[in-house]
Backbone as CSV, one residue per row, in Angstrom:
resi,resn,N_x,N_y,N_z,CA_x,CA_y,CA_z,C_x,C_y,C_z
1,MET,91.824,67.401,124.838,92.561,68.620,124.526,91.690,69.848,124.789
2,LYS,92.281,70.845,125.430,91.577,72.084,125.750,92.019,73.180,124.781
3,VAL,91.049,73.846,124.160,91.340,74.863,123.146,90.589,76.146,123.477
4,ALA,91.302,77.271,123.459,90.690,78.580,123.715,90.555,79.360,122.414
5,TYR,89.468,80.131,122.306,89.257,80.990,121.150,88.505,82.236,121.582
6,LEU,88.470,83.222,120.703,87.820,84.495,120.990,86.317,84.392,120.785
7,GLY,85.557,84.720,121.826,84.114,84.730,121.738,83.607,86.081,121.283
8,PRO,82.289,86.310,121.304,81.267,85.424,121.858,80.830,84.363,120.862
9,LYS,79.782,83.650,121.205,79.203,82.639,120.338,78.848,83.240,118.985
10,GLY,79.199,82.512,117.913,78.827,82.947,116.577,79.873,83.754,115.840
11,THR,81.077,83.946,116.428,82.114,84.740,115.781,82.852,83.936,114.713
12,PHE,83.596,84.659,113.871,84.448,83.998,112.885,85.533,83.186,113.589
13,SER,85.995,83.662,114.748,86.997,82.915,115.515,86.446,81.573,115.959
14,GLU,85.191,81.557,116.396,84.569,80.296,116.799,84.459,79.353,115.600
15,GLU,84.068,79.892,114.465,83.963,79.061,113.264,85.311,78.468,112.885
16,ALA,86.363,79.297,112.883,87.697,78.813,112.531,88.158,77.731,113.503
17,ALA,87.891,77.940,114.788,88.302,76.963,115.801,87.604,75.629,115.610
18,HIS,86.293,75.654,115.442,85.526,74.415,115.325,85.804,73.690,114.008
19,ARG,86.124,74.431,112.969,86.394,73.786,111.688,87.823,73.261,111.598
20,TYR,88.735,73.852,112.391,90.135,73.386,112.364,90.341,72.208,113.321
21,PHE,89.850,72.348,114.541,89.995,71.276,115.533,88.778,70.354,115.420
22,THR,88.925,69.294,114.676,87.784,68.417,114.398,87.761,67.179,115.288
23,GLU,88.663,67.101,116.248,88.671,65.957,117.154,87.392,65.917,117.992
24,ASP,86.995,64.724,118.394,85.752,64.556,119.158,85.883,65.059,120.596
25,LEU,87.063,64.924,121.176,87.233,65.213,122.599,87.907,66.564,122.837
26,VAL,87.365,67.608,122.225,87.890,68.959,122.443,87.051,69.652,123.509
27,GLU,87.739,70.207,124.509,87.064,70.999,125.547,87.262,72.474,125.199
28,TRP,86.181,73.140,124.823,86.274,74.515,124.336,86.274,75.521,125.478
29,HIS,87.118,76.546,125.321,87.174,77.638,126.285,86.997,78.953,125.522
30,MET,85.870,79.614,125.730,85.584,80.881,125.051,86.148,82.035,125.872
31,SER,86.941,82.892,125.235,87.601,83.998,125.938,87.047,85.341,125.495
32,ASP,87.232,86.351,126.353,86.695,87.681,126.076,87.589,88.522,125.177
33,SER,88.872,88.160,125.061,89.787,88.938,124.228,90.880,88.033,123.683
34,VAL,91.582,88.542,122.677,92.709,87.812,122.100,93.773,87.549,123.156
35,LEU,94.062,88.560,123.976,95.090,88.402,125.004,94.681,87.379,126.047
36,ASP,93.391,87.278,126.331,92.913,86.259,127.274,93.166,84.852,126.724
37,VAL,92.998,84.690,125.415,93.275,83.394,124.782,94.743,83.034,124.970
38,MET,95.614,83.978,124.668,97.053,83.717,124.723,97.536,83.526,126.158
39,GLU,96.944,84.254,127.065,97.300,84.102,128.480,96.892,82.728,129.003
40,ALA,95.729,82.247,128.571,95.265,80.924,128.998,96.226,79.830,128.539
41,VAL,96.759,79.977,127.330,97.736,79.001,126.818,99.035,79.106,127.610
42,CYS,99.486,80.338,127.841,100.738,80.561,128.549,100.693,80.012,129.973
43,GLU,99.552,80.164,130.628,99.416,79.703,132.018,99.086,78.218,132.122
44,GLY,98.815,77.575,130.981,98.525,76.148,131.005,97.079,75.808,131.290
45,THR,96.199,76.815,131.298,94.773,76.562,131.493,94.213,75.755,130.330
46,VAL,94.744,76.010,129.129,94.366,75.264,127.922,95.635,74.783,127.235
47,ASP,95.467,73.836,126.315,96.615,73.301,125.580,96.974,74.145,124.370
48,LYS,95.957,74.664,123.702,96.176,75.440,122.487,95.192,76.602,122.419
49,GLY,95.552,77.588,121.616,94.659,78.701,121.364,94.680,79.048,119.890
50,ILE,93.589,79.624,119.408,93.528,80.074,118.020,93.123,81.542,118.026
51,VAL,93.940,82.382,117.372,93.711,83.829,117.398,93.908,84.415,115.999
52,PRO,93.130,85.428,115.632,93.302,86.067,114.323,94.542,86.941,114.322
53,ILE,95.294,86.917,113.223,96.508,87.722,113.152,96.500,88.699,111.985
54,GLU,95.685,88.413,110.951,95.685,89.294,109.780,94.403,89.123,108.983
55,ASN,93.887,90.250,108.492,92.753,90.228,107.572,93.193,90.862,106.262
56,SER,92.753,90.290,105.151,93.214,90.747,103.844,92.768,92.173,103.514
57,ILE,91.759,92.674,104.207,91.280,94.035,103.963,91.710,94.980,105.094
58,GLU,91.508,94.568,106.323,91.798,95.435,107.468,93.267,95.426,107.875
59,GLY,94.022,94.395,107.456,95.447,94.332,107.780,95.746,93.563,109.050
60,THR,96.887,93.855,109.652,97.379,93.129,110.826,96.535,93.423,112.062
61,ILE,96.282,92.385,112.855,95.597,92.544,114.135,96.680,92.728,115.188
62,THR,96.920,93.983,115.548,98.078,94.319,116.380,98.005,93.704,117.780
63,MET,96.793,93.477,118.283,96.673,92.878,119.610,97.295,91.490,119.640
64,THR,97.120,90.730,118.568,97.712,89.391,118.494,99.223,89.481,118.395
65,VAL,99.708,90.400,117.556,101.152,90.581,117.403,101.783,90.977,118.734
66,ASP,101.156,91.898,119.453,101.681,92.309,120.757,101.623,91.167,121.765
67,GLY,100.610,90.297,121.624,100.532,89.126,122.492,101.695,88.174,122.280
68,LEU,102.151,88.061,121.038,103.312,87.217,120.748,104.585,87.791,121.368
69,LEU,104.602,89.102,121.560,105.729,89.743,122.233,105.646,89.558,123.746
70,THR,104.438,89.499,124.254,104.227,89.443,125.704,104.364,88.037,126.271
71,TYR,103.800,87.066,125.549,103.738,85.703,126.066,104.721,84.790,125.330
72,ASP,105.307,83.877,126.073,106.293,82.951,125.509,105.556,81.770,124.875
73,LEU,105.109,81.981,123.644,104.325,80.973,122.944,104.934,80.659,121.590
74,LEU,104.548,79.515,121.038,105.002,79.109,119.714,103.809,78.987,118.769
75,ILE,104.024,79.353,117.525,103.004,79.171,116.494,103.214,77.800,115.872
76,GLU,102.190,76.947,115.936,102.332,75.603,115.393,101.444,75.348,114.177
77,GLY,100.699,76.353,113.764,99.858,76.186,112.583,99.153,77.478,112.253
78,GLU,98.622,77.558,111.033,97.809,78.704,110.665,96.618,78.242,109.840
79,VAL,95.533,79.003,109.966,94.280,78.696,109.283,93.837,79.939,108.522
80,VAL,93.490,79.769,107.263,92.972,80.870,106.459,91.482,80.618,106.227
81,LEU,90.663,81.550,106.733,89.209,81.414,106.657,88.627,82.481,105.738
82,PRO,87.899,82.089,104.694,87.228,83.094,103.855,86.124,83.785,104.648
83,VAL,86.055,85.109,104.533,85.063,85.883,105.271,83.929,86.258,104.318
84,ALA,82.811,85.589,104.478,81.618,85.899,103.682,80.593,86.544,104.601
85,LEU,80.131,87.726,104.239,79.173,88.465,105.057,77.784,88.388,104.429
86,HIS,76.802,88.093,105.278,75.426,87.929,104.812,74.494,88.843,105.602
87,LEU,73.320,89.058,105.045,72.289,89.844,105.719,71.373,88.866,106.449
88,LEU,71.397,88.929,107.784,70.652,87.976,108.611,69.427,88.654,109.230
89,THR,68.305,87.963,109.183,67.062,88.535,109.708,66.255,87.477,110.451
90,ASN,65.260,87.950,111.169,64.277,87.041,111.751,63.338,86.541,110.650
91,GLU,62.710,85.435,110.921,61.794,84.837,109.941,60.681,85.822,109.576
92,GLY,60.392,85.900,108.301,59.316,86.773,107.833,59.761,88.138,107.366
93,ALA,61.053,88.443,107.532,61.548,89.759,107.115,61.569,89.871,105.590
94,VAL,61.305,91.073,105.109,61.323,91.364,103.668,62.319,92.494,103.438
95,LEU,63.111,92.372,102.393,64.201,93.310,102.139,63.716,94.760,102.093
96,ARG,62.610,95.029,101.429,62.130,96.409,101.256,61.646,97.044,102.557
97,ASP,61.387,96.210,103.574,60.881,96.740,104.845,61.990,97.057,105.853
98,LEU,63.231,96.738,105.529,64.331,96.948,106.484,64.566,98.426,106.755
99,GLN,64.751,98.764,108.047,64.994,100.143,108.471,66.409,100.339,109.009
100,GLU,66.986,99.278,109.593,68.325,99.372,110.192,69.124,98.105,109.899
101,VAL,70.447,98.300,109.801,71.384,97.179,109.684,72.364,97.276,110.841
102,TRP,72.563,96.175,111.550,73.404,96.155,112.745,74.646,95.300,112.520
103,SER,75.799,95.794,112.991,77.018,94.990,112.914,78.189,95.744,113.530
104,ILE,79.368,95.145,113.456,80.609,95.774,113.898,81.058,96.760,112.813
105,PRO,81.675,97.894,113.165,82.055,98.895,112.163,82.831,98.365,110.948
106,PRO,83.852,97.510,111.129,84.567,97.015,109.936,83.661,96.231,108.984
107,ALA,82.724,95.448,109.512,81.814,94.681,108.653,80.878,95.608,107.896
108,LEU,80.390,96.645,108.570,79.530,97.621,107.900,80.296,98.342,106.795
109,ALA,81.577,98.645,107.070,82.402,99.324,106.074,82.653,98.426,104.864
110,GLN,82.795,97.122,105.116,83.079,96.181,104.038,81.846,95.903,103.165
111,CYS,80.681,96.338,103.635,79.436,96.160,102.860,78.812,97.509,102.513
112,ARG,79.635,98.527,102.478,79.142,99.895,102.319,78.318,100.068,101.042
113,ASN,78.798,99.570,99.922,78.085,99.741,98.645,76.693,99.110,98.705
114,TYR,76.630,97.926,99.314,75.351,97.211,99.379,74.375,97.930,100.309
115,THR,74.830,98.255,101.511,73.920,98.859,102.497,73.498,100.272,102.094
116,ARG,74.366,100.964,101.366,74.008,102.311,100.916,72.829,102.253,99.938
117,LYS,72.788,101.232,99.108,71.683,101.064,98.167,70.368,100.762,98.890
118,LEU,70.489,100.126,100.079,69.285,99.829,100.850,68.676,101.092,101.462
119,GLY,69.532,102.088,101.691,69.046,103.342,102.267,68.602,103.197,103.712
120,VAL,69.335,102.370,104.488,68.964,102.128,105.884,69.927,102.812,106.843
121,LYS,69.536,102.867,108.109,70.410,103.392,109.150,71.308,102.275,109.681
122,TYR,72.429,102.672,110.302,73.370,101.702,110.870,73.310,101.743,112.398
123,ARG,73.565,100.603,112.990,73.734,100.550,114.439,74.953,99.671,114.723
124,GLN,75.899,100.195,115.493,77.172,99.505,115.699,77.157,98.624,116.945
125,PHE,77.811,97.470,116.808,77.972,96.517,117.908,79.448,96.155,118.036
126,ASP,79.791,95.422,119.099,81.202,95.084,119.313,81.642,93.834,118.575
127,SER,80.718,93.126,117.916,81.074,91.979,117.087,79.905,91.653,116.167
128,THR,80.180,90.966,115.080,79.106,90.537,114.186,78.164,89.585,114.913
129,ALA,78.743,88.769,115.795,77.931,87.798,116.528,76.961,88.481,117.486
130,SER,77.428,89.511,118.209,76.541,90.212,119.149,75.424,90.942,118.403
131,ALA,75.714,91.404,117.179,74.677,92.039,116.365,73.623,91.020,115.960
132,ALA,74.074,89.839,115.544,73.140,88.772,115.154,72.281,88.344,116.334
133,GLU,72.899,88.233,117.500,72.154,87.842,118.706,71.116,88.904,119.068
134,ALA,71.499,90.174,118.925,70.577,91.265,119.248,69.383,91.275,118.304
135,VAL,69.626,90.999,117.017,68.517,90.914,116.053,67.558,89.804,116.463
136,LYS,68.114,88.663,116.848,67.280,87.531,117.259,66.430,87.890,118.470
137,HIS,67.052,88.486,119.463,66.341,88.816,120.698,65.322,89.930,120.489
138,SER,65.551,90.794,119.497,64.620,91.895,119.252,63.283,91.388,118.717
139,GLY,63.315,90.297,117.974,62.102,89.759,117.370,61.572,90.592,116.217
140,LYS,62.282,91.650,115.854,61.826,92.557,114.801,62.085,91.973,113.408
141,THR,61.283,92.401,112.465,61.490,91.991,111.075,61.911,93.164,110.191
142,ASP,62.153,94.325,110.819,62.605,95.477,110.040,64.067,95.818,110.330
143,VAL,64.766,94.911,111.005,66.208,95.089,111.252,66.940,93.841,110.769
144,ALA,68.240,94.015,110.437,69.058,92.895,109.970,70.465,93.036,110.518
145,ALA,71.160,91.927,110.613,72.562,91.933,111.041,73.445,91.558,109.863
146,VAL,74.621,92.164,109.807,75.643,91.739,108.856,76.570,90.808,109.619
147,ALA,76.548,89.545,109.260,77.328,88.540,109.982,77.500,87.307,109.094
148,SER,78.035,86.249,109.677,78.348,85.037,108.920,77.190,84.042,108.941
149,GLU,77.281,83.062,108.073,76.300,81.980,108.080,76.416,81.175,109.364
150,TRP,77.639,81.122,109.905,77.860,80.442,111.191,77.015,81.104,112.278
151,ALA,76.980,82.445,112.281,76.173,83.178,113.260,74.692,82.951,113.024
152,ALA,74.295,82.850,111.753,72.882,82.591,111.437,72.439,81.271,112.049
153,LYS,73.265,80.245,111.923,72.934,78.942,112.485,72.975,78.969,114.003
154,ALA,73.918,79.728,114.550,74.066,79.786,116.010,72.852,80.417,116.682
155,PHE,72.234,81.398,116.014,71.125,82.132,116.637,69.780,81.895,115.958
156,GLY,69.737,80.984,115.008,68.468,80.658,114.364,67.894,81.767,113.516
157,LEU,68.749,82.436,112.748,68.302,83.518,111.872,68.250,83.061,110.410
158,ASP,67.484,83.756,109.616,67.429,83.489,108.177,68.511,84.289,107.462
159,VAL,69.038,83.724,106.387,69.975,84.456,105.533,69.142,85.090,104.416
160,LEU,68.888,86.391,104.540,68.027,87.075,103.578,68.768,87.352,102.269
161,GLU,70.051,87.791,102.395,70.891,88.049,101.218,72.293,87.519,101.510
162,ARG,72.912,86.871,100.525,74.232,86.276,100.700,75.332,87.120,100.047
163,ASN,76.522,86.996,100.638,77.737,87.585,100.059,77.543,89.051,99.670
164,ILE,77.229,89.862,100.683,76.950,91.276,100.415,78.201,92.149,100.554
165,GLN,79.350,91.550,100.857,80.577,92.324,101.002,81.021,92.895,99.649
166,ASP,81.649,94.076,99.706,82.100,94.742,98.486,83.272,94.020,97.838
167,ASN,84.123,93.398,98.664,85.314,92.706,98.172,85.130,91.201,98.346
168,SER,85.226,90.469,97.252,84.966,89.022,97.301,86.173,88.197,97.742
169,VAL,87.314,88.860,97.961,88.525,88.110,98.349,88.920,88.426,99.789
170,ASN,87.935,88.566,100.646,88.166,88.857,102.053,88.494,87.571,102.797
171,HIS,89.664,87.519,103.421,90.080,86.353,104.196,90.699,86.809,105.512
172,THR,90.546,85.988,106.539,91.217,86.228,107.816,92.147,85.065,108.107
173,ARG,93.353,85.411,108.522,94.354,84.396,108.860,94.431,84.262,110.377
174,PHE,94.338,83.043,110.855,94.441,82.735,112.279,95.717,81.927,112.524
175,VAL,96.282,82.053,113.717,97.428,81.223,114.084,97.066,80.372,115.300
176,ILE,97.616,79.163,115.303,97.443,78.246,116.430,98.651,78.387,117.332
177,VAL,98.427,78.749,118.595,99.537,78.952,119.523,99.500,77.905,120.631
178,SER,100.686,77.496,121.048,100.813,76.535,122.138,102.190,76.706,122.772
179,LYS,102.507,75.855,123.734,103.843,75.842,124.334,104.570,74.550,123.974
180,ASN,104.054,73.855,122.967,104.586,72.556,122.560,105.813,72.723,121.677
181,LEU,106.975,72.450,122.204,108.215,72.589,121.455,108.338,71.558,120.345
182,ASN,107.582,70.470,120.443,107.699,69.389,119.459,106.748,69.548,118.281
183,ALA,106.022,70.655,118.245,105.008,70.823,117.209,105.518,71.573,115.979
184,GLN,106.839,71.809,115.914,107.394,72.553,114.803,107.435,71.723,113.521
185,GLU,107.067,72.342,112.414,107.082,71.665,111.115,108.448,71.843,110.463
186,ALA,108.952,70.767,109.864,110.246,70.849,109.180,110.140,71.689,107.918
187,ASN,108.975,71.637,107.275,108.764,72.406,106.055,107.699,73.470,106.301
188,GLY,107.298,74.155,105.252,106.265,75.174,105.411,106.865,76.541,105.618
189,LYS,106.278,77.321,106.519,106.726,78.693,106.777,107.277,78.807,108.194
190,THR,108.109,79.819,108.402,108.687,80.067,109.721,108.511,81.533,110.081
191,MET,108.045,81.782,111.294,107.875,83.145,111.799,109.053,83.496,112.698
192,LEU,109.690,84.627,112.399,110.827,85.094,113.179,110.531,86.467,113.773
193,LEU,111.116,86.738,114.922,111.094,88.077,115.500,112.532,88.553,115.557
194,VAL,112.819,89.609,114.807,114.181,90.138,114.746,114.223,91.503,115.416
195,THR,115.061,91.616,116.440,115.250,92.881,117.134,116.658,93.386,116.828
196,PRO,116.778,94.484,116.083,118.098,94.997,115.719,118.939,95.344,116.945
197,LYS,120.259,95.195,116.788,121.178,95.536,117.881,121.007,96.992,118.277
198,GLU,120.913,97.857,117.277,120.721,99.280,117.529,120.073,99.920,116.309
199,GLU,119.410,101.030,116.526,118.757,101.726,115.430,119.804,102.478,114.612
200,GLN,119.828,102.214,113.322,120.780,102.889,112.446,120.180,103.000,111.048
201,VAL,120.740,103.866,110.239,120.234,104.079,108.890,120.322,102.781,108.092
202,GLY,119.174,102.378,107.496,119.164,101.206,106.631,119.153,99.874,107.334
203,VAL,118.846,99.848,108.646,118.915,98.583,109.383,117.909,97.566,108.844
204,LEU,116.677,97.999,108.532,115.689,97.062,107.992,116.115,96.566,106.617
205,SER,116.649,97.462,105.809,117.116,97.075,104.478,118.213,96.025,104.580
206,THR,119.105,96.189,105.539,120.192,95.222,105.742,119.639,93.853,106.106
207,ILE,118.637,93.842,106.980,118.023,92.581,107.400,117.332,91.892,106.230
208,LEU,116.576,92.669,105.467,115.838,92.093,104.338,116.781,91.595,103.247
209,ASN,117.897,92.274,103.065,118.862,91.857,102.042,119.453,90.487,102.328
210,VAL,119.523,90.122,103.592,120.028,88.788,103.957,119.125,87.711,103.362
211,PHE,117.825,87.890,103.492,116.877,86.911,102.954,116.859,86.939,101.428
212,SER,116.957,88.133,100.871,116.964,88.262,99.418,118.177,87.564,98.816
213,ALA,119.330,87.746,99.434,120.564,87.145,98.926,120.503,85.622,98.955
214,LEU,119.730,85.073,99.872,119.611,83.620,100.004,118.362,83.082,99.309
215,SER,117.695,83.954,98.536,116.493,83.578,97.773,115.384,83.020,98.663
216,ILE,115.224,83.630,99.839,114.144,83.245,100.753,113.023,84.271,100.626
217,ASN,111.858,83.824,100.230,110.721,84.726,100.079,110.103,85.041,101.437
218,LEU,109.838,86.318,101.678,109.166,86.745,102.908,107.706,87.035,102.582
219,THR,106.799,86.333,103.250,105.370,86.454,102.950,104.660,87.464,103.837
220,TRP,105.332,87.945,104.884,104.690,88.899,105.814,105.761,89.622,106.606
221,ILE,105.648,90.931,106.690,106.572,91.757,107.466,105.748,92.724,108.300
222,GLU,106.057,92.802,109.574,105.326,93.707,110.468,106.307,94.305,111.478
223,SER,106.221,95.599,111.706,107.082,96.250,112.698,106.270,96.630,113.923
224,ARG,106.903,96.514,115.082,106.287,96.940,116.335,107.334,97.672,117.167
225,PRO,106.929,98.692,117.907,107.899,99.432,118.725,108.500,98.556,119.817
226,THR,109.757,98.813,120.130,110.431,98.040,121.190,109.944,98.443,122.575
227,LYS,109.295,99.613,122.664,108.799,100.174,123.931,109.939,100.564,124.872
228,LYS,111.132,100.705,124.287,112.290,101.125,125.072,112.679,102.567,124.762
229,LYS,112.491,102.948,123.489,112.879,104.281,123.055,112.074,104.646,121.823
230,LEU,111.640,105.883,121.742,110.863,106.336,120.590,111.667,106.156,119.308
231,GLY,111.039,105.549,118.298,111.703,105.374,117.013,112.495,104.094,116.872
232,THR,112.414,103.195,117.865,113.113,101.908,117.765,112.080,100.789,117.587
233,TYR,112.384,99.873,116.687,111.404,98.866,116.299,112.012,97.461,116.264
234,GLN,111.131,96.485,116.371,111.484,95.086,116.140,110.571,94.574,115.042
235,PHE,111.016,93.531,114.352,110.334,93.136,113.121,109.906,91.673,113.132
236,PHE,108.628,91.458,112.794,108.126,90.113,112.555,108.361,89.797,111.081
237,LEU,109.012,88.697,110.808,109.290,88.272,109.438,108.804,86.841,109.257
238,GLU,107.982,86.643,108.254,107.483,85.300,107.961,108.161,84.813,106.683
239,ALA,108.975,83.779,106.826,109.763,83.270,105.709,109.129,82.024,105.123
240,GLU,109.164,81.933,103.811,108.622,80.765,103.126,109.688,79.672,103.113
241,ALA,110.020,79.187,104.313,111.054,78.160,104.481,110.870,77.493,105.825
242,GLY,111.166,76.197,105.890,111.036,75.463,107.137,112.162,75.776,108.100
243,VAL,111.923,75.523,109.374,112.894,75.878,110.409,114.191,75.084,110.286
244,THR,114.147,73.910,109.665,115.358,73.097,109.523,116.055,73.329,108.180
245,GLY,115.510,74.217,107.372,116.090,74.470,106.059,117.469,75.104,106.146
246,ARG,118.348,74.695,105.256,119.729,75.181,105.270,119.806,76.694,105.046
247,SER,119.033,77.189,104.074,119.072,78.620,103.759,118.583,79.472,104.915
248,LEU,117.497,79.038,105.554,116.954,79.810,106.671,117.928,79.822,107.843
249,ASN,118.520,78.682,108.120,119.490,78.629,109.217,120.697,79.522,108.929
250,LYS,121.086,79.592,107.672,122.192,80.476,107.290,121.800,81.930,107.496
251,ALA,120.552,82.274,107.129,120.076,83.641,107.321,120.076,84.018,108.794
252,ILE,119.618,83.105,109.627,119.580,83.367,111.072,120.998,83.561,111.609
253,THR,121.920,82.723,111.156,123.315,82.818,111.602,123.920,84.165,111.220
254,ILE,123.647,84.622,109.992,124.169,85.918,109.541,123.602,87.051,110.390
255,LEU,122.301,87.010,110.648,121.670,88.053,111.455,122.252,88.088,112.868
256,GLN,122.492,86.913,113.422,123.081,86.851,114.763,124.532,87.323,114.761
257,THR,125.235,87.061,113.657,126.607,87.542,113.526,126.639,89.070,113.502
258,LEU,125.597,89.649,112.916,125.461,91.111,112.900,124.958,91.639,114.236
259,GLU,124.819,90.726,115.206,124.416,91.030,116.588,122.964,91.454,116.727
260,HIS,122.121,91.028,115.769,120.683,91.211,115.930,120.136,90.038,116.728
261,ASP,119.138,90.307,117.547,118.501,89.225,118.302,117.447,88.561,117.410
262,VAL,117.503,87.232,117.305,116.560,86.491,116.468,115.838,85.447,117.320
263,ARG,114.525,85.531,117.310,113.704,84.574,118.057,112.794,83.839,117.076
264,ILE,112.839,82.518,117.108,111.974,81.712,116.251,110.626,81.554,116.949
265,LEU,109.569,82.068,116.318,108.233,82.013,116.910,107.459,80.771,116.488
266,GLY,107.956,80.062,115.474,107.272,78.845,115.067,107.502,78.534,113.604
267,SER,107.417,77.248,113.282,107.484,76.793,111.902,106.243,75.931,111.672
268,PHE,105.523,76.197,110.581,104.169,75.616,110.465,103.721,75.532,109.020
269,THR,102.644,74.811,108.803,102.007,74.730,107.490,100.648,75.450,107.545
270,THR,100.088,75.686,106.387,98.826,76.440,106.272,97.664,75.520,105.950
271,THR,96.560,75.710,106.650,95.306,75.019,106.347,94.321,76.046,105.808
272,ARG,93.825,75.826,104.616,92.856,76.741,104.005,91.463,76.137,104.057
273,LEU,90.550,76.850,104.692,89.179,76.395,104.810,88.349,76.975,103.662
274,ASN,87.410,76.193,103.146,86.555,76.650,102.056,85.288,77.299,102.603
């Protein structure tokens, strides 16, 4: 099986991919962007891809959502990965001697309270992994990277301080995408894309009321522009119901009767990594 994920080496995406796909015969394909991962699946270069879709602090990853609009793919699973940020250094580094901390802007922001107490300067990189790699290659003991333990192992760095993030409930949700029509789960959650027939007052409220009336819980709602006209939107809705469930099928039928376009993006279960 061929699996694509977002690189570079040492990223949270790599960790999620390797911890979710535990089969022995996986051929890994590291991609430069989320869209490259999804394109590889769509073109058949790989069998599956894993991409981040939401972070509990930063919110929705719009590039992934737009990729679901662009490519004809199905979601067959999701993985929730806890995001623990650590201070990584070269061997021999001492906390009081640190002059700079390197990382991606969101990671630095998520550790603001901790790094502010250190009184160090910041240097921004395009990923936590590239920051960790740069620290390793620098050979310095007065710089540190904010990154994961996975990155520490990947680049042979020491974990000087653990769990330095300000929020202890930081998680990233990834989705597994493929073109496998047979991979749909009967139970679990279902992702829908609803495009209203036309823009009108209360259209979103009308759509949501359908699910409420049928006692279907929605765990995620995201709007994206239709790119046809300013002020027109389509909606991603994640329902806590399987694709074969009677209530969900009734909701879909009602929405279609109202002449809204409904596309099933996948029905799946959740895997939570510790």
